[in-house]
N, C-alpha and C positions, 0 to 999 in steps of 0.2 A: 788373278785380280778379282776383287769384290768391290761392288759399289755399296758405299756406307753413306747413309744420310745422318747428318748431325743436327739435332733440333735444340735450340736454345731459345726457350721461351721466357721473356721477361714480364713484368707486371703489365706493360701496355705494347709489347711488341713481340715478334716471333722471327728470329734469325734463322737461317738454315744454309747449309753447304752440302753438296752432293759430291763425295769423293771416289775416285779409284784408289783403292789401297792395295798394297802398302806404299804405292808411289806418293800418294798424298796430292795427286792431280785433282784440281777442282773441276769438276764438270759444269757446275753452276752453283751460284750463291745468290742470296737474296734477303729481304727483311719485309715483314708486315709491321708497319708502324700505326701508331695512334688508335690501337685496338680499344674499342668501347667509346671513342669519341665520336663526334658527328660525322667527320669525314676520315677515312682511314687512308693509308698509302700502302700499296704493295708493289715491290719492285723485285724483279728477277733479272739476272745477267744470262743473256743468250749470245753466244758467239762473241763475248767480249763487250756487248752493248748492254746497257741498262734498260729494261722496258718497265716503265712505271705506270701504274693504274690507280687513279683516286676513285675510291669506293668505300661505302660504310662497311667496316669490319666489325660486327657486332660483338664477338667474342672470340676466343682462341680456336674453337672448332671451326668457324668460318675461316679464320687464316689458314688452318691446315688444308681444308677443302680448296682454297685458292692456289696454295702452294702444289698440291698433288695434281690438280687439273692442269697447271702451268707446265709442270714436267712433261707431261704427255702432249699437250698442245703445241709447245714449242720444239718438240722431237729430241729433248735432251734424253729421254728413255722412250722407247717404243711402246713399253708396257710396264706398269708399276712393279711387275713380277721380276724385273731385272735388278731391283734393289735386294741386296743381300743380308743387311743388318741395319738397325737404327740405334743411335744413342741419343739419350735425352738428358739434358741439364736439369737436375733437381736441386733447388735452393736449400732446403732444409732436411738434413739426414738424422739431426738430433744425435743421441747417444748410440743409435743403432748402427749407423754406417760411418766407417772411417776410411772407406775405398769404394771404388765403383763395383757394381754387382749386376748379375743378369737378373732380369725382371721375372718375378714368379708371383703367385697369389700371395705369399707372406710379405714380399717387399712391397706390393701394392698396399696392403693393409696397413703397413708401418708407414709408408709415405702418407697415405690417406689420414692416419691418426695424427701425423705431424702437421697437418693442414692448419691447425690453430697457432702454431708457431711461424707459419709463413702464408697469412691469409690471402696475400694477393699473388702468391707464386705457386705453392704446391698445388692448389686446386687447378690452375691453370695448366700446370705441367700434366696432370693427371688427364685432363680434358684432351690436350694434345696426344699423350700416348695412347688414349683409347681411340682417338680418331686415326691414328697411324695404324694401330693394332687392327681396326676394322677394316682398313684399306690393305694392310699387309699382314695378313693372318698367319702366314707361314714362315716369317722369319723371326730371328732372335732379337730382343731388345735389351739394351743395357742402360741403367741409370748411373749418371756421373754426378756426385754430389758436390755442391759449392761449400759445404761445412768442412769437407775433409782437410783442405790445406791449412786450415786454422787450428787443427788438433795439436799442433806443436807448442801452442800458447801454454804458459805455466800459470798456476792458479792465481797469482796476483794480478794477472790480465784478464782471465776469463771468470774469476768469481765476481759476484756482486756483494755490496756490504749489508745483506739482510741475513736473517736468521740462518745458520749453516745447514739446518735441517731441510730448507727449502731446496738446498743443492742435493744433499744426500737422498731425500725422500722424493722429490720432484724433478731433479735434473734441471733446476733454474740455474743458468749460466751464460756466458756469451758464447754463441756459436758462429757468429758471423756469416757471411755470404759473399758471393763473387769469388770464390776461392779459386776456381779453374782460371778465371781471368787475371787475378793477381799473381798467381804463379806463372803463367804464361808470360806476362808482361815483364815480370821480374827477370826471367829467363832470357827475354829478348834485350833488356836493359844491359844485362851482364855482358852479351854478346857484342853490342854496340860500343860498350866501353873496353871490349876486349880484355876482360878480367875474369878471374874465376869468381862465381857468384858466392863462394864461400868466404870470399875476402871483402864483400860488399855489404853496405847498409843502404838499404832502398826504400823509398816511400812510394807506393803505388796508389794513384787516384783514379779509381773506377767511377767516373762521374756520368750518370744517365738519369732517366727518370727515377730509377733507383740508383743509390750512390753509397759507396763505402770507400774508405781509406785504410790502407794496411801498411805496418811497419814490418820490413823484412830484413832479418839479420842472418848473414851467411846462408841465404836461401830458403830460410825458415821463417814463418810468421811467428811474430812475438807479440803483436796487438793488432786488433782491427776495430773499426768503428761500430759496425752493426752489432747488435746484442743478442738476446735471446731470439729475436725475430727481426726481420728486415725493417721493422719500424724504428729501431734504435740507430743512433748515430747522427750523422749530419742531416740537415734539411734536404728534402728530396722534392720530386714532382708533386706528389699529393701527400706524403708522409710528414709528420712532424719532426721526426727525429727526436733526440733527447729532450725532454722537458722537465721542469719541476713536477714530481709525482702528484703534488697537492693539486696541480691544475686539474688533473683527472677527476678526482672525486669532488672537488669544489665545484667544477662545472656540471658533473652529473647531477648534483643538488639543484644548481640553477636552472639547468634545462630539463630536469626530472627525466633523464633518459637512462636507458638499460646499459649494461656493460656492452652489449653487441652495438648498440647505437653509438656509443662512445669510440668503439674500435672502429666504426665507420668514419666518424669524424677524424681521428687521428691518421687513419690510413688511407682515406680516400678524399678528404675535405680540407687537408691542411697543406704544409709544405708551400711550394710556389703558388699553387692554386689558392690556398686558403688565404695567404698573405696579398697575392696581386688582385685576387677575384676576377682574374682573366683566363689563366689556363694552368694546367700541370705541365705543359710543354714549354721548355726554355726558349724555344724559338718564337713563340707567341709572346712570351714576356719580354723578350729582347725587342721585339718589334714595337710593343708598346713603350718600351722605355725610350726608345729612339724618338717616339712622338711626344715624350715629355711626361708620360703617365706617372704620376708621383709614386703610385702603390707599386708599380713595376719596377722603378728605380729603387724603391726600398727593398723589394724582394731580392733584387741582386745584391744589394748591400749586405743584407742579412745572410744571404748564401756565402758570400765570400767571408764574412766574419765567422761562421760556422766552420768553414773548411780550413781557415788558418788556425782557428783555436786547436783543431785536431791535429794539424801539421806541427804546430809548435810543442804540444805534448809528446809528439812521437820522436822530434829531434831530441827532446830531453832523455826520453827512455833509451834511444839508440846510441846517445852520446855524439854521434856525428852522422852526417847524411852524405853519401856519395852521389846519389841521384835521385830525382822525383820525376816519376813518369806519369803522363796523363792517359787516359784510355776511356772507352765507352762513348755513347752518343754525344754528350755534351763535351767531355774531356777531348774528344777526338776532333770534333767539328765546331765547337763555339770558341773561336779565337778571342773574342770579345772578353768572355767570362775567363778564359785562361789569363789574359793580361790582367784583368782585375785582380785575380788571386795572386798572381806573381809579383805584381807591384805592391800588394799589401804585404807579402812576405819577403820582399827583396831585400830591405835594410837589414832584418834579423838574420837571414841566412846568407847575405853576402851574394845575392844573384845578380848576374849580369846576362840580361836576355836581349836578344835581337827581336824587338818587337815588330819590325817591319817584316821579317821572316814569319814570325808567328802569325800575323795577319793572314798569310797566304796559305796556312796549313789547315787543309780539312780533309779529314779521314785518311791521311797518309803520315808515314813514319818520317820523323825528323827530329834532329837536335836543334832546339830553339835558344839554347843558352850559348853564350859567347865563350872563347877559350880562357878568359880571365875569370869566369863565374866559379865561385867555390864549391856550388853544387851543379852538377850536370843536370839539365832538364830536357826531357824528351816527349814527344807526342807519339805513342805507339798504338796503332789500331789492334785491339785485342783479337784474339782468334780462339776462343774457347772451343769452337767447332773442331778444330784440327786435334785438340786434346781429347774431346769426346770421341772422335773417329778412331784415334789410337787405341784408347781404352776398350772401344766396342769390338776392334778386330782382336785385341789381345783376349779378351774375356770370352768371346765367341768362337775363338779358335779358327778365324777365317784366313 
């Protein structure tokens, strides 16, 4: 048996699970949330009970230290040396990586080079990796890339209508993200339908602070909403998603700002935060909307509009849809937003949803569509961490 820690860093979160492998027994799990905001939340599961601490979490390095201290503090391990391997989710592998790899200096250099394609993620991944490497210097580390699952897209889905030389010379194309999550959720969806995934058309909605939607045909990705970087696609917590490119250079002139400053606007000051003026966290926006805040209500309406536009396009590309599955922080826990999205898509997709059941589903697996629904709809908690652990064991030979 080997103890493997799976590390899944998002733009404002750090999820983790410690496994006994190959049995996949979960020794503990938890998450650091609201990283970089005024008040962070650190949660770890000990003997089946969640222990939550509200504390400022300045950056991902602080989150790692909280995690490692908690493992020893609560007796999950007597000493960090008990951990035999670590697997890390990496958002952007670019053209370099189409599968998981053992970490070495060359891999680090390439992931660092790709930071400009995932400015909110790859730097955070490297911070986490280095913090774990300092604490656990004698074990092997594996990088598992979010972009790998999307490598099955064909050119008409991954190319942009720009000069072709931009692709051949600079590798400008759609790479997508959250691939490990989309792959896992699609697999569980097929199991719940009791059908071979090769016979299914599935749309997976990974909706969190970062968000992407993926069309999956026969178990393979044929399109995904994120683009060259995680900035593309639907509206997100602090990211704009797709916009008219003219907005960028028009506002650069108006604001007299640099490309780096515009990058900050689009990645960190847009999305839910930019429209609502309240927060990048959907929970804060929901609370404000309940209290009648007009910009919060507008934020939710805009979010729903962007999601159903992508869903509609993928239905056309797939031809028909057997199932839609919601996952990630918002997708798993925000019943109100799921209801808004499903009601907006209900007529066109022939959905029949048990909204009373939906209202009770928070972070647990469920089928929320009724038997007469033309498309099955699920809530499926993602488990990127178990996929990461499996790859870590396989690659390190543990």
